[in-house]
C-alpha angles and dihedrals in degrees: 000000000000096000092054090053091056096054097053097067093052094055090047094050088050092052093048089050092054091048090051094052092048092052092051091050090050092050091049091052092051091052094050090049088050092052091047091053090047092051092048091050090049091052093046089052091049092048091049092052092048091051091050091048090050092049091049091051093049090051089049092049091049091051091048091050092049089050093050093047091049090050090046099242095116133044129222123236090255091050091050092051091048093048090048090051094049089048091053092049090050091049092049093048094049092046094046097045098036091227121164118286095191091118090067100047091115091052104075091177090056094047091051091048091052092048092047089051092049089053093047092050090049090051091048092051088051089051092049090048092049091048089051089050092047090050089051091049091050090052091050089048092051089048090049088048091052092046090048091050089049090048092048091051090053094038121094094232130113132200112276115247110233121193118205110210139169148106120319115278095015089124102258098144092034088057092056090042088058093053092043093039088228135119108229093141095066090055094057118103105262088356088281123121103252098182137021110271130192131212128183118216110197116223087247090066092047089050092051095045093049100038095111098042094042091060087079096039100039093204116183111224116224104159124087092232143296124288106205123194117202111208128195117262102202113110091242091065095067090124095047090050089048090052091052096047088052090060098048135090096202133004140218110215107200115210124183103234090207094056104026122203115003134182100277090040089063092043089052090051088052092051092048092052092048089052092041087230118162118230148175128216123240105205096205136192097037087149086070091071114108114278094355109168106216119228104190117234093346123145106263100242092054090049091048091052090059096053126097119267095251089052091053089050093051090050092050089050094051092044090054092047089054090047089053094047091050091049088055086060090053096259128127112215141173140172104283096240088060095047112115096164115043092181094060101032131052109228115232114209114191110218143165119215088193099054102021093239113152092015092111090051091050097050094044093049093049090050093047094049095046094049095044105038106019102045094122093047094053095043106117118255125199095227113097114243111180133156129193112233102176144354115222140173110233121192108252095013102055117207113011134173126223109215138176109229102208099173138357134031133290121202134191109260095028116144107237134188123204141159120284135183093247097036139296116337120219115191144138127257110250097178138006110208135180129185119254110277113287091016124121124241093228093057121084116239147111112320130210115234121223135190090203134012126197123203140297103048144112106243136185112217121203113198140135124274095023093127089094098043116129121224112230097039128111126254125212135181120235114223116230092242095047116142123230088251091055093050090048089056091050091049092055090049093057099034106132093188087063092051093048091046086052090063112097110246134172135220091248123040147086128300121246125200126177140168095238140024089245097055088043090056090047091053093048092049090052091051091048093051092051117110105260096020113247110235119228122217103178136017127195139170123217136019123354114247134174092270091064090053088053092053092050091049091077089074090063087073098041109029116357097193088063093056092106139104123220107209124186123190093337133127118246115210118231089239093052094047091049092048093048091054092047093050099041097251115148118217117194109197134180144152093215108066098213090051087057088052091050092053092047094045091051091049094050090046089056092047090048093049092050091047090047092053090050094045091049088072091054105031118098121192114221117251136172115192142165131218109245109240113267092007104115098123096173123012100198144027102014102021113211117192138168105231139179120209112235097180138357125008132297113219134183115273093020113149110240128210142164135203123241126217092264089055096253119140121239115201107213104180144266130302110256099178143354117210131188126176088350092304125112114234132191099226144006122219134205114300094015126121128210143148110264127198113208120190101216123234089227119034091222094056107121136182109239095027106049098024135355128250088234092065119104113248122218136185110255111238134186137189090266094047090052091050092049090047092051094045101049110011105034093122092048093062115075127216093268090051092055089049087054091052089053090049091049092047090059092044092049094037094236115169 
């Protein structure tokens, strides 16, 4: 029991110690809390005393202020404002009247204020005077504009027709969009111009766009405006571009300054030369140069002046590169502001379709050149010159035609004659419509109605029986007193059947169908340029119907691969599509012309590959070879010889023959393998040697018995093998090989 009694006091002591510590900590916390409360109370008391002192001071200041005001030693806010107003009135009066300010000579501040007011009033008077002069100038300008418009109406001058040409994606349509502030380009299939479009730019727009730059040149405007034709840039639109350039008085050739001259750029230059059409170059996309700081719609030279030195250097380098490229094409060119002889040098106008830089320069230069150098060309003539660009269905109007009126006058109610799918169309003009100013004929929108339109203008004509009209043909008016003979002459002039019959076709070939004469010509030009050229059997304009399928079906009997129709931008009737599927006629259709070409090219490649595979079994390449002395390794079945090729090429499976003394031909057999240095090879060329294994036509055929090793060996050819060789492997046979074919034809008596 003694050990248990010893443990109890230790535990108790420990517990008592813990209680003591807890009591001490509690007491300490209470003391700290009391100190905090006392400190807080002291601070509150101090703050209260400060607030009371501040309040007391404020009351004392208020009483002092009231006392000073009462004694007249201090002004109220109202009094200060009134005094300031009176002072301003005094200053204004003294400044305006020029009265003596001697009374204020001891007040420098007042004297300075009067002098400043006098200067301000003088400046204001100058501004008012300048505003009055500006108003007078604007009135004079408006009077001049009205006089100019009246003069233009009385003048015998038409708007020049300007054709925009160049490579695809150089920014031709975008450039016009920038001037019009429209977005035609995004509405084009593939973003590429598919038809020729026309836009009229009134002279007011040209004036507005060129106002800044014309201050230096002071050009007097005489023309009513600019009629601009936007042509396609893709290589397949050569004929459309040609049609556009034949209409125009002057052209804008758009070149991408970053890429220089491209394929269609060179083609456009060639066309313009053929037409003897003057042109200027728009060096577009200057904003693409590194670190170019765009200056929206600014004349180019001003914009260039504000660029960094290294940007100017890059521009000069690219400008010089373009000049050199044009020189390689036989053209002398120079930046337009340096051009002193427009007849000898082509003017280069840097532009940006994105920012509008250089567009004022372009418009002003076009106007200047046409007025100065083409006055005779743009003089109005009485004879009507009108070309149909496009046939369209417009809601509320039905079938309409878009035309370019180059010369003459069209009036509502005129009797017109134009080319139609089923013969000449004679009808009456119901309505003459033009797009809103700065709009494009290809884009739908509100139209302006006219009773009469003078050239040059893009016009939409509404009339009956236009559903069969053919784009690309001419339009004439028929005078009321026209004789039957005169009408017949006009019918011949617009007869589309004669135009189509004039197109060269063949008995066997593909069928081509397009929406316009221009696109039809473009398709035909492409097929002609194919290697080998693709023959054309039939051509048509307009929608595809069952009758067109029936015409194409004749190719199924003669040449199945040509039983196809290439259709550009035309409607295919449901009946025609179903009948074509049933009869195995392929129709390739697209709204983007080069997509159509891609489809057709892929189809023809498949046909050619299949034909080549078939011809490979029949074709025999020409070869002439000799047996190497002492190299008859096996005399019979199979025959193994060491040979050297003297002419042509030896290929596997080639039939081999030789000629006897009497001129008869001995067919030996076919080449089973060609081996050189213990390796099998596919062919043996001129001057090469190898071991050849021939599987004889007759097992008993033996070297030394039926023919000698000293005889020359040849490939055995036939009429069919020659035809197959020509059809699929013509490019694989060299000139010497074809000479050997001719030699073998004579030896084998092949016709």
